[in-house]
C-alpha positions in Angstrom: -32.2 25.2 -40.3 -33.7 28.5 -39.2 -30.4 29.7 -37.7 -28.6 28.7 -40.9 -31.2 30.6 -43.0 -30.5 33.7 -41.0 -26.9 33.7 -42.2 -27.6 33.2 -45.9 -27.6 37.0 -46.7 -23.9 37.2 -45.6 -22.8 34.7 -48.2 -20.3 36.0 -50.8 -21.6 38.1 -53.6 -20.6 35.4 -56.1 -23.6 33.3 -54.9 -26.8 34.1 -56.8 -29.3 36.4 -55.0 -31.9 33.7 -55.1 -29.8 31.5 -52.9 -28.8 34.3 -50.6 -32.1 35.9 -49.8 -34.8 33.2 -50.5 -34.1 31.1 -47.4 -34.8 34.2 -45.2 -38.5 33.9 -45.9 -38.5 30.5 -44.0 -36.8 31.7 -40.8 -40.0 32.4 -38.9 -41.8 29.2 -39.9 -38.8 27.1 -39.3 -38.2 28.7 -35.9 -41.8 28.0 -34.8 -41.5 24.5 -36.1 -38.3 24.0 -34.0 -39.9 25.2 -30.9 -43.1 23.2 -31.3 -41.3 19.9 -32.2 -38.8 20.4 -29.4 -41.6 21.0 -26.9 -43.4 17.9 -28.1 -40.2 15.8 -27.7 -39.6 17.2 -24.2 -43.2 16.3 -23.2 -42.8 12.8 -24.6 -39.6 12.3 -22.5 -41.3 13.5 -19.3 -41.4 10.2 -17.5 -38.2 8.6 -18.9 -35.3 9.1 -16.5 -32.6 7.9 -19.0 -33.7 10.1 -21.9 -31.2 12.7 -23.1 -33.1 16.0 -23.4 -30.2 18.0 -24.9 -31.4 17.8 -28.6 -34.9 18.8 -27.7 -33.7 21.6 -25.6 -31.4 22.8 -28.3 -34.3 22.8 -30.8 -36.4 24.9 -28.4 -33.5 27.3 -27.8 -32.4 27.7 -31.4 -36.0 28.1 -32.5 -36.5 30.8 -30.0 -33.4 32.6 -31.2 -34.7 32.4 -34.8 -38.1 33.7 -33.9 -36.7 36.6 -31.8 -34.2 37.5 -34.6 -37.0 37.5 -37.2 -39.4 39.6 -35.1 -36.7 42.1 -34.2 -35.7 42.5 -37.8 -39.3 43.0 -38.9 -39.9 45.6 -36.2 -36.7 47.4 -37.0 -37.6 47.6 -40.7 -41.0 48.9 -40.0 -39.6 51.5 -37.6 -37.1 52.6 -40.2 -39.8 52.9 -42.9 -42.0 54.9 -40.6 -39.2 57.4 -39.9 -38.3 58.1 -43.5 
């Protein structure tokens, strides 16, 4: 969901602004939630040899991508505001 929320601002202009920009506020919390829940799932599967760890690993990976994207965007915006 965090990665999907990152792409909401690029929706067509016919979509109302509330639907285009409101989900962006949830990118960071959803990313953190994805990393934490993926890590918990991986920890629970530690002793199970037959468990498929792909979904939990994907949650950690995509959550990390969402967190990094959000932090880079915030830092870039602050830097741009400082240099005005």
